[in-house]
Structure formats: structure tokens, C-alpha cells
C-alpha angles and dihedrals in degrees: 000000000000122000091245091054090047090051092051092050091049091052090049090056090049090053092053089052091047092052090052090050092053092049091047091051091051092231089140139078125261089261090058090230117165146111139208141190140196120208112221107229117250094013139086091236136098138185110240132187116250098197136092094215121049089215087069097057113129132163088255092058098056108091124192111237137169120249085251092058105259113141113233100173131009125002137289124204121219095255092054092044089061091071098053093096092049090058099036094053091061092055091044094048095045115019090189090072116096104177140029129199127192127188140144093244101186103228097039090045089055087064090048091052090048090049089234128138121234107237132199101276095125126070091223089066091049096049093051095047097254091133101134119078108274102243131228117233109215117252122274126162114270111280094007125136088240093056092051093046091049091054091052091048091053094052133084131168092278097049117112099163139031129193111222107218113243089355124061147273135312121193131177141177142162090276136025100251088048089058090048090050091052090051094050094045091048091051092049091049092048093051091049091047093053092047091047091054088065090063102038106300137283122297116231119232110241121242089246093052091047091055091048093050091051091047091053092048090052092048093053092045090052090058091064125205115341119225133195112265116240114250115264116258112266093017111141127206 
């Protein structure tokens, strides 16, 4: 088996695990609808889910397709083919991105339906660098040129998530589990924001406090894993 084939199979297994993680986190609608892709570095191809429900993702249902929509390996049904442009535009707009996840996460989608950005009122957003308001891409029918253009217009080099107006959520990162993490943190922030509105509204974290939170996270990460110290010689219990 060639190294490229081995790489593709390894990514397929990662995608199955990522789908399970999304379902477990509950960052998905009751229908389970969602899709994801992984861009293979140095190529114009991506692995894309060919399922309607993320609970049904298997390694056999992850075809290899070009960013232009040509199937290289496996098969892709018409409903799944509709989302190719939504995924491809992220990789084209920001080549640093390696994976894209789309779901109808209930709380985050509520903000998309309301055409309202999710702002940095939750420490999870601050710690993972999601400090800018998460933008809303204007509505365009699924798979339409307008929907793809609107996603590109909502993105800049710092964007890691986009709310799709009247539709759902799109997240992306350099790796697949990073994109899943962005999705889950966005969903947590959206739930907290909606609950906070019932008691006066969420309080934004200041830019200074955001920088401090990130500094503390970096300092702890730099320490590495902590281990129990061995007992001193001659110490009695």
C-alpha cells in the first residue's frame, strides 16, 4: 500500500472519530445533519462526507473529490455534492485551513437565524483565539453561487467560524479536531449567550482581559505536564 493511500485511510479514520465527537458533544441538530471535509496537503483534493447524518459516517462513505467537485475515489450523492463549494471556498480563501465542519448546532444556529454575531463573552472563545465577533454570512440557497460568495465575504485571515444566516454553522481550522473544537466552543458560547439574555444579557470580555487570559494559557502550556515529585530520601510516613 502506497504512503498516499495510507494517508487517505488514516484521515478517513480521523473523520469517523471526529463525527463521533461532534455527536457526543451535542453540537448538532436533532436530525443529526452535518458534513465535514479534510483538505489533503499539497493537492487540490479533499475527503468529504457522503452522509446526511453524522452518526452514519464510516470510512466507506468518505469519498475523495477535487475542490472542483470531480470524484477521484468512492461515490458522492447529489445532496452531498451540493456542499462541495461551501467547503472548497474556505480552502481557497485561506490555504492555511485544513479541515471544515458544518452542522446545525442548535444554539449557534439560533444566532444565525437571528442574523446576530456571537461575540467574545465566554472565556472558551478567548482561550482558543476566537476573539473577534463570529460573523454571519448572508443567506443563499444551499449549494448556490451566492451562498459560497457570502461565506468568502464573511471571512478574513483570522476567521475560524461563520454563522450561515437561516441555515447553520461552518467552522474550520488547520486540522480536523481543531475545527471540531471551534464548533463546540461556539455552541457553548451561543448557549451561554442565549441564557444570559434572560437575565440582562452577556458581558463582553475586554481586550485587555482577553490578552491576559491567553497569556495565562500560554504560560501553563509552557510548563508542560506536571508529575508527582519523588519522596525525599529518608522521609518517613
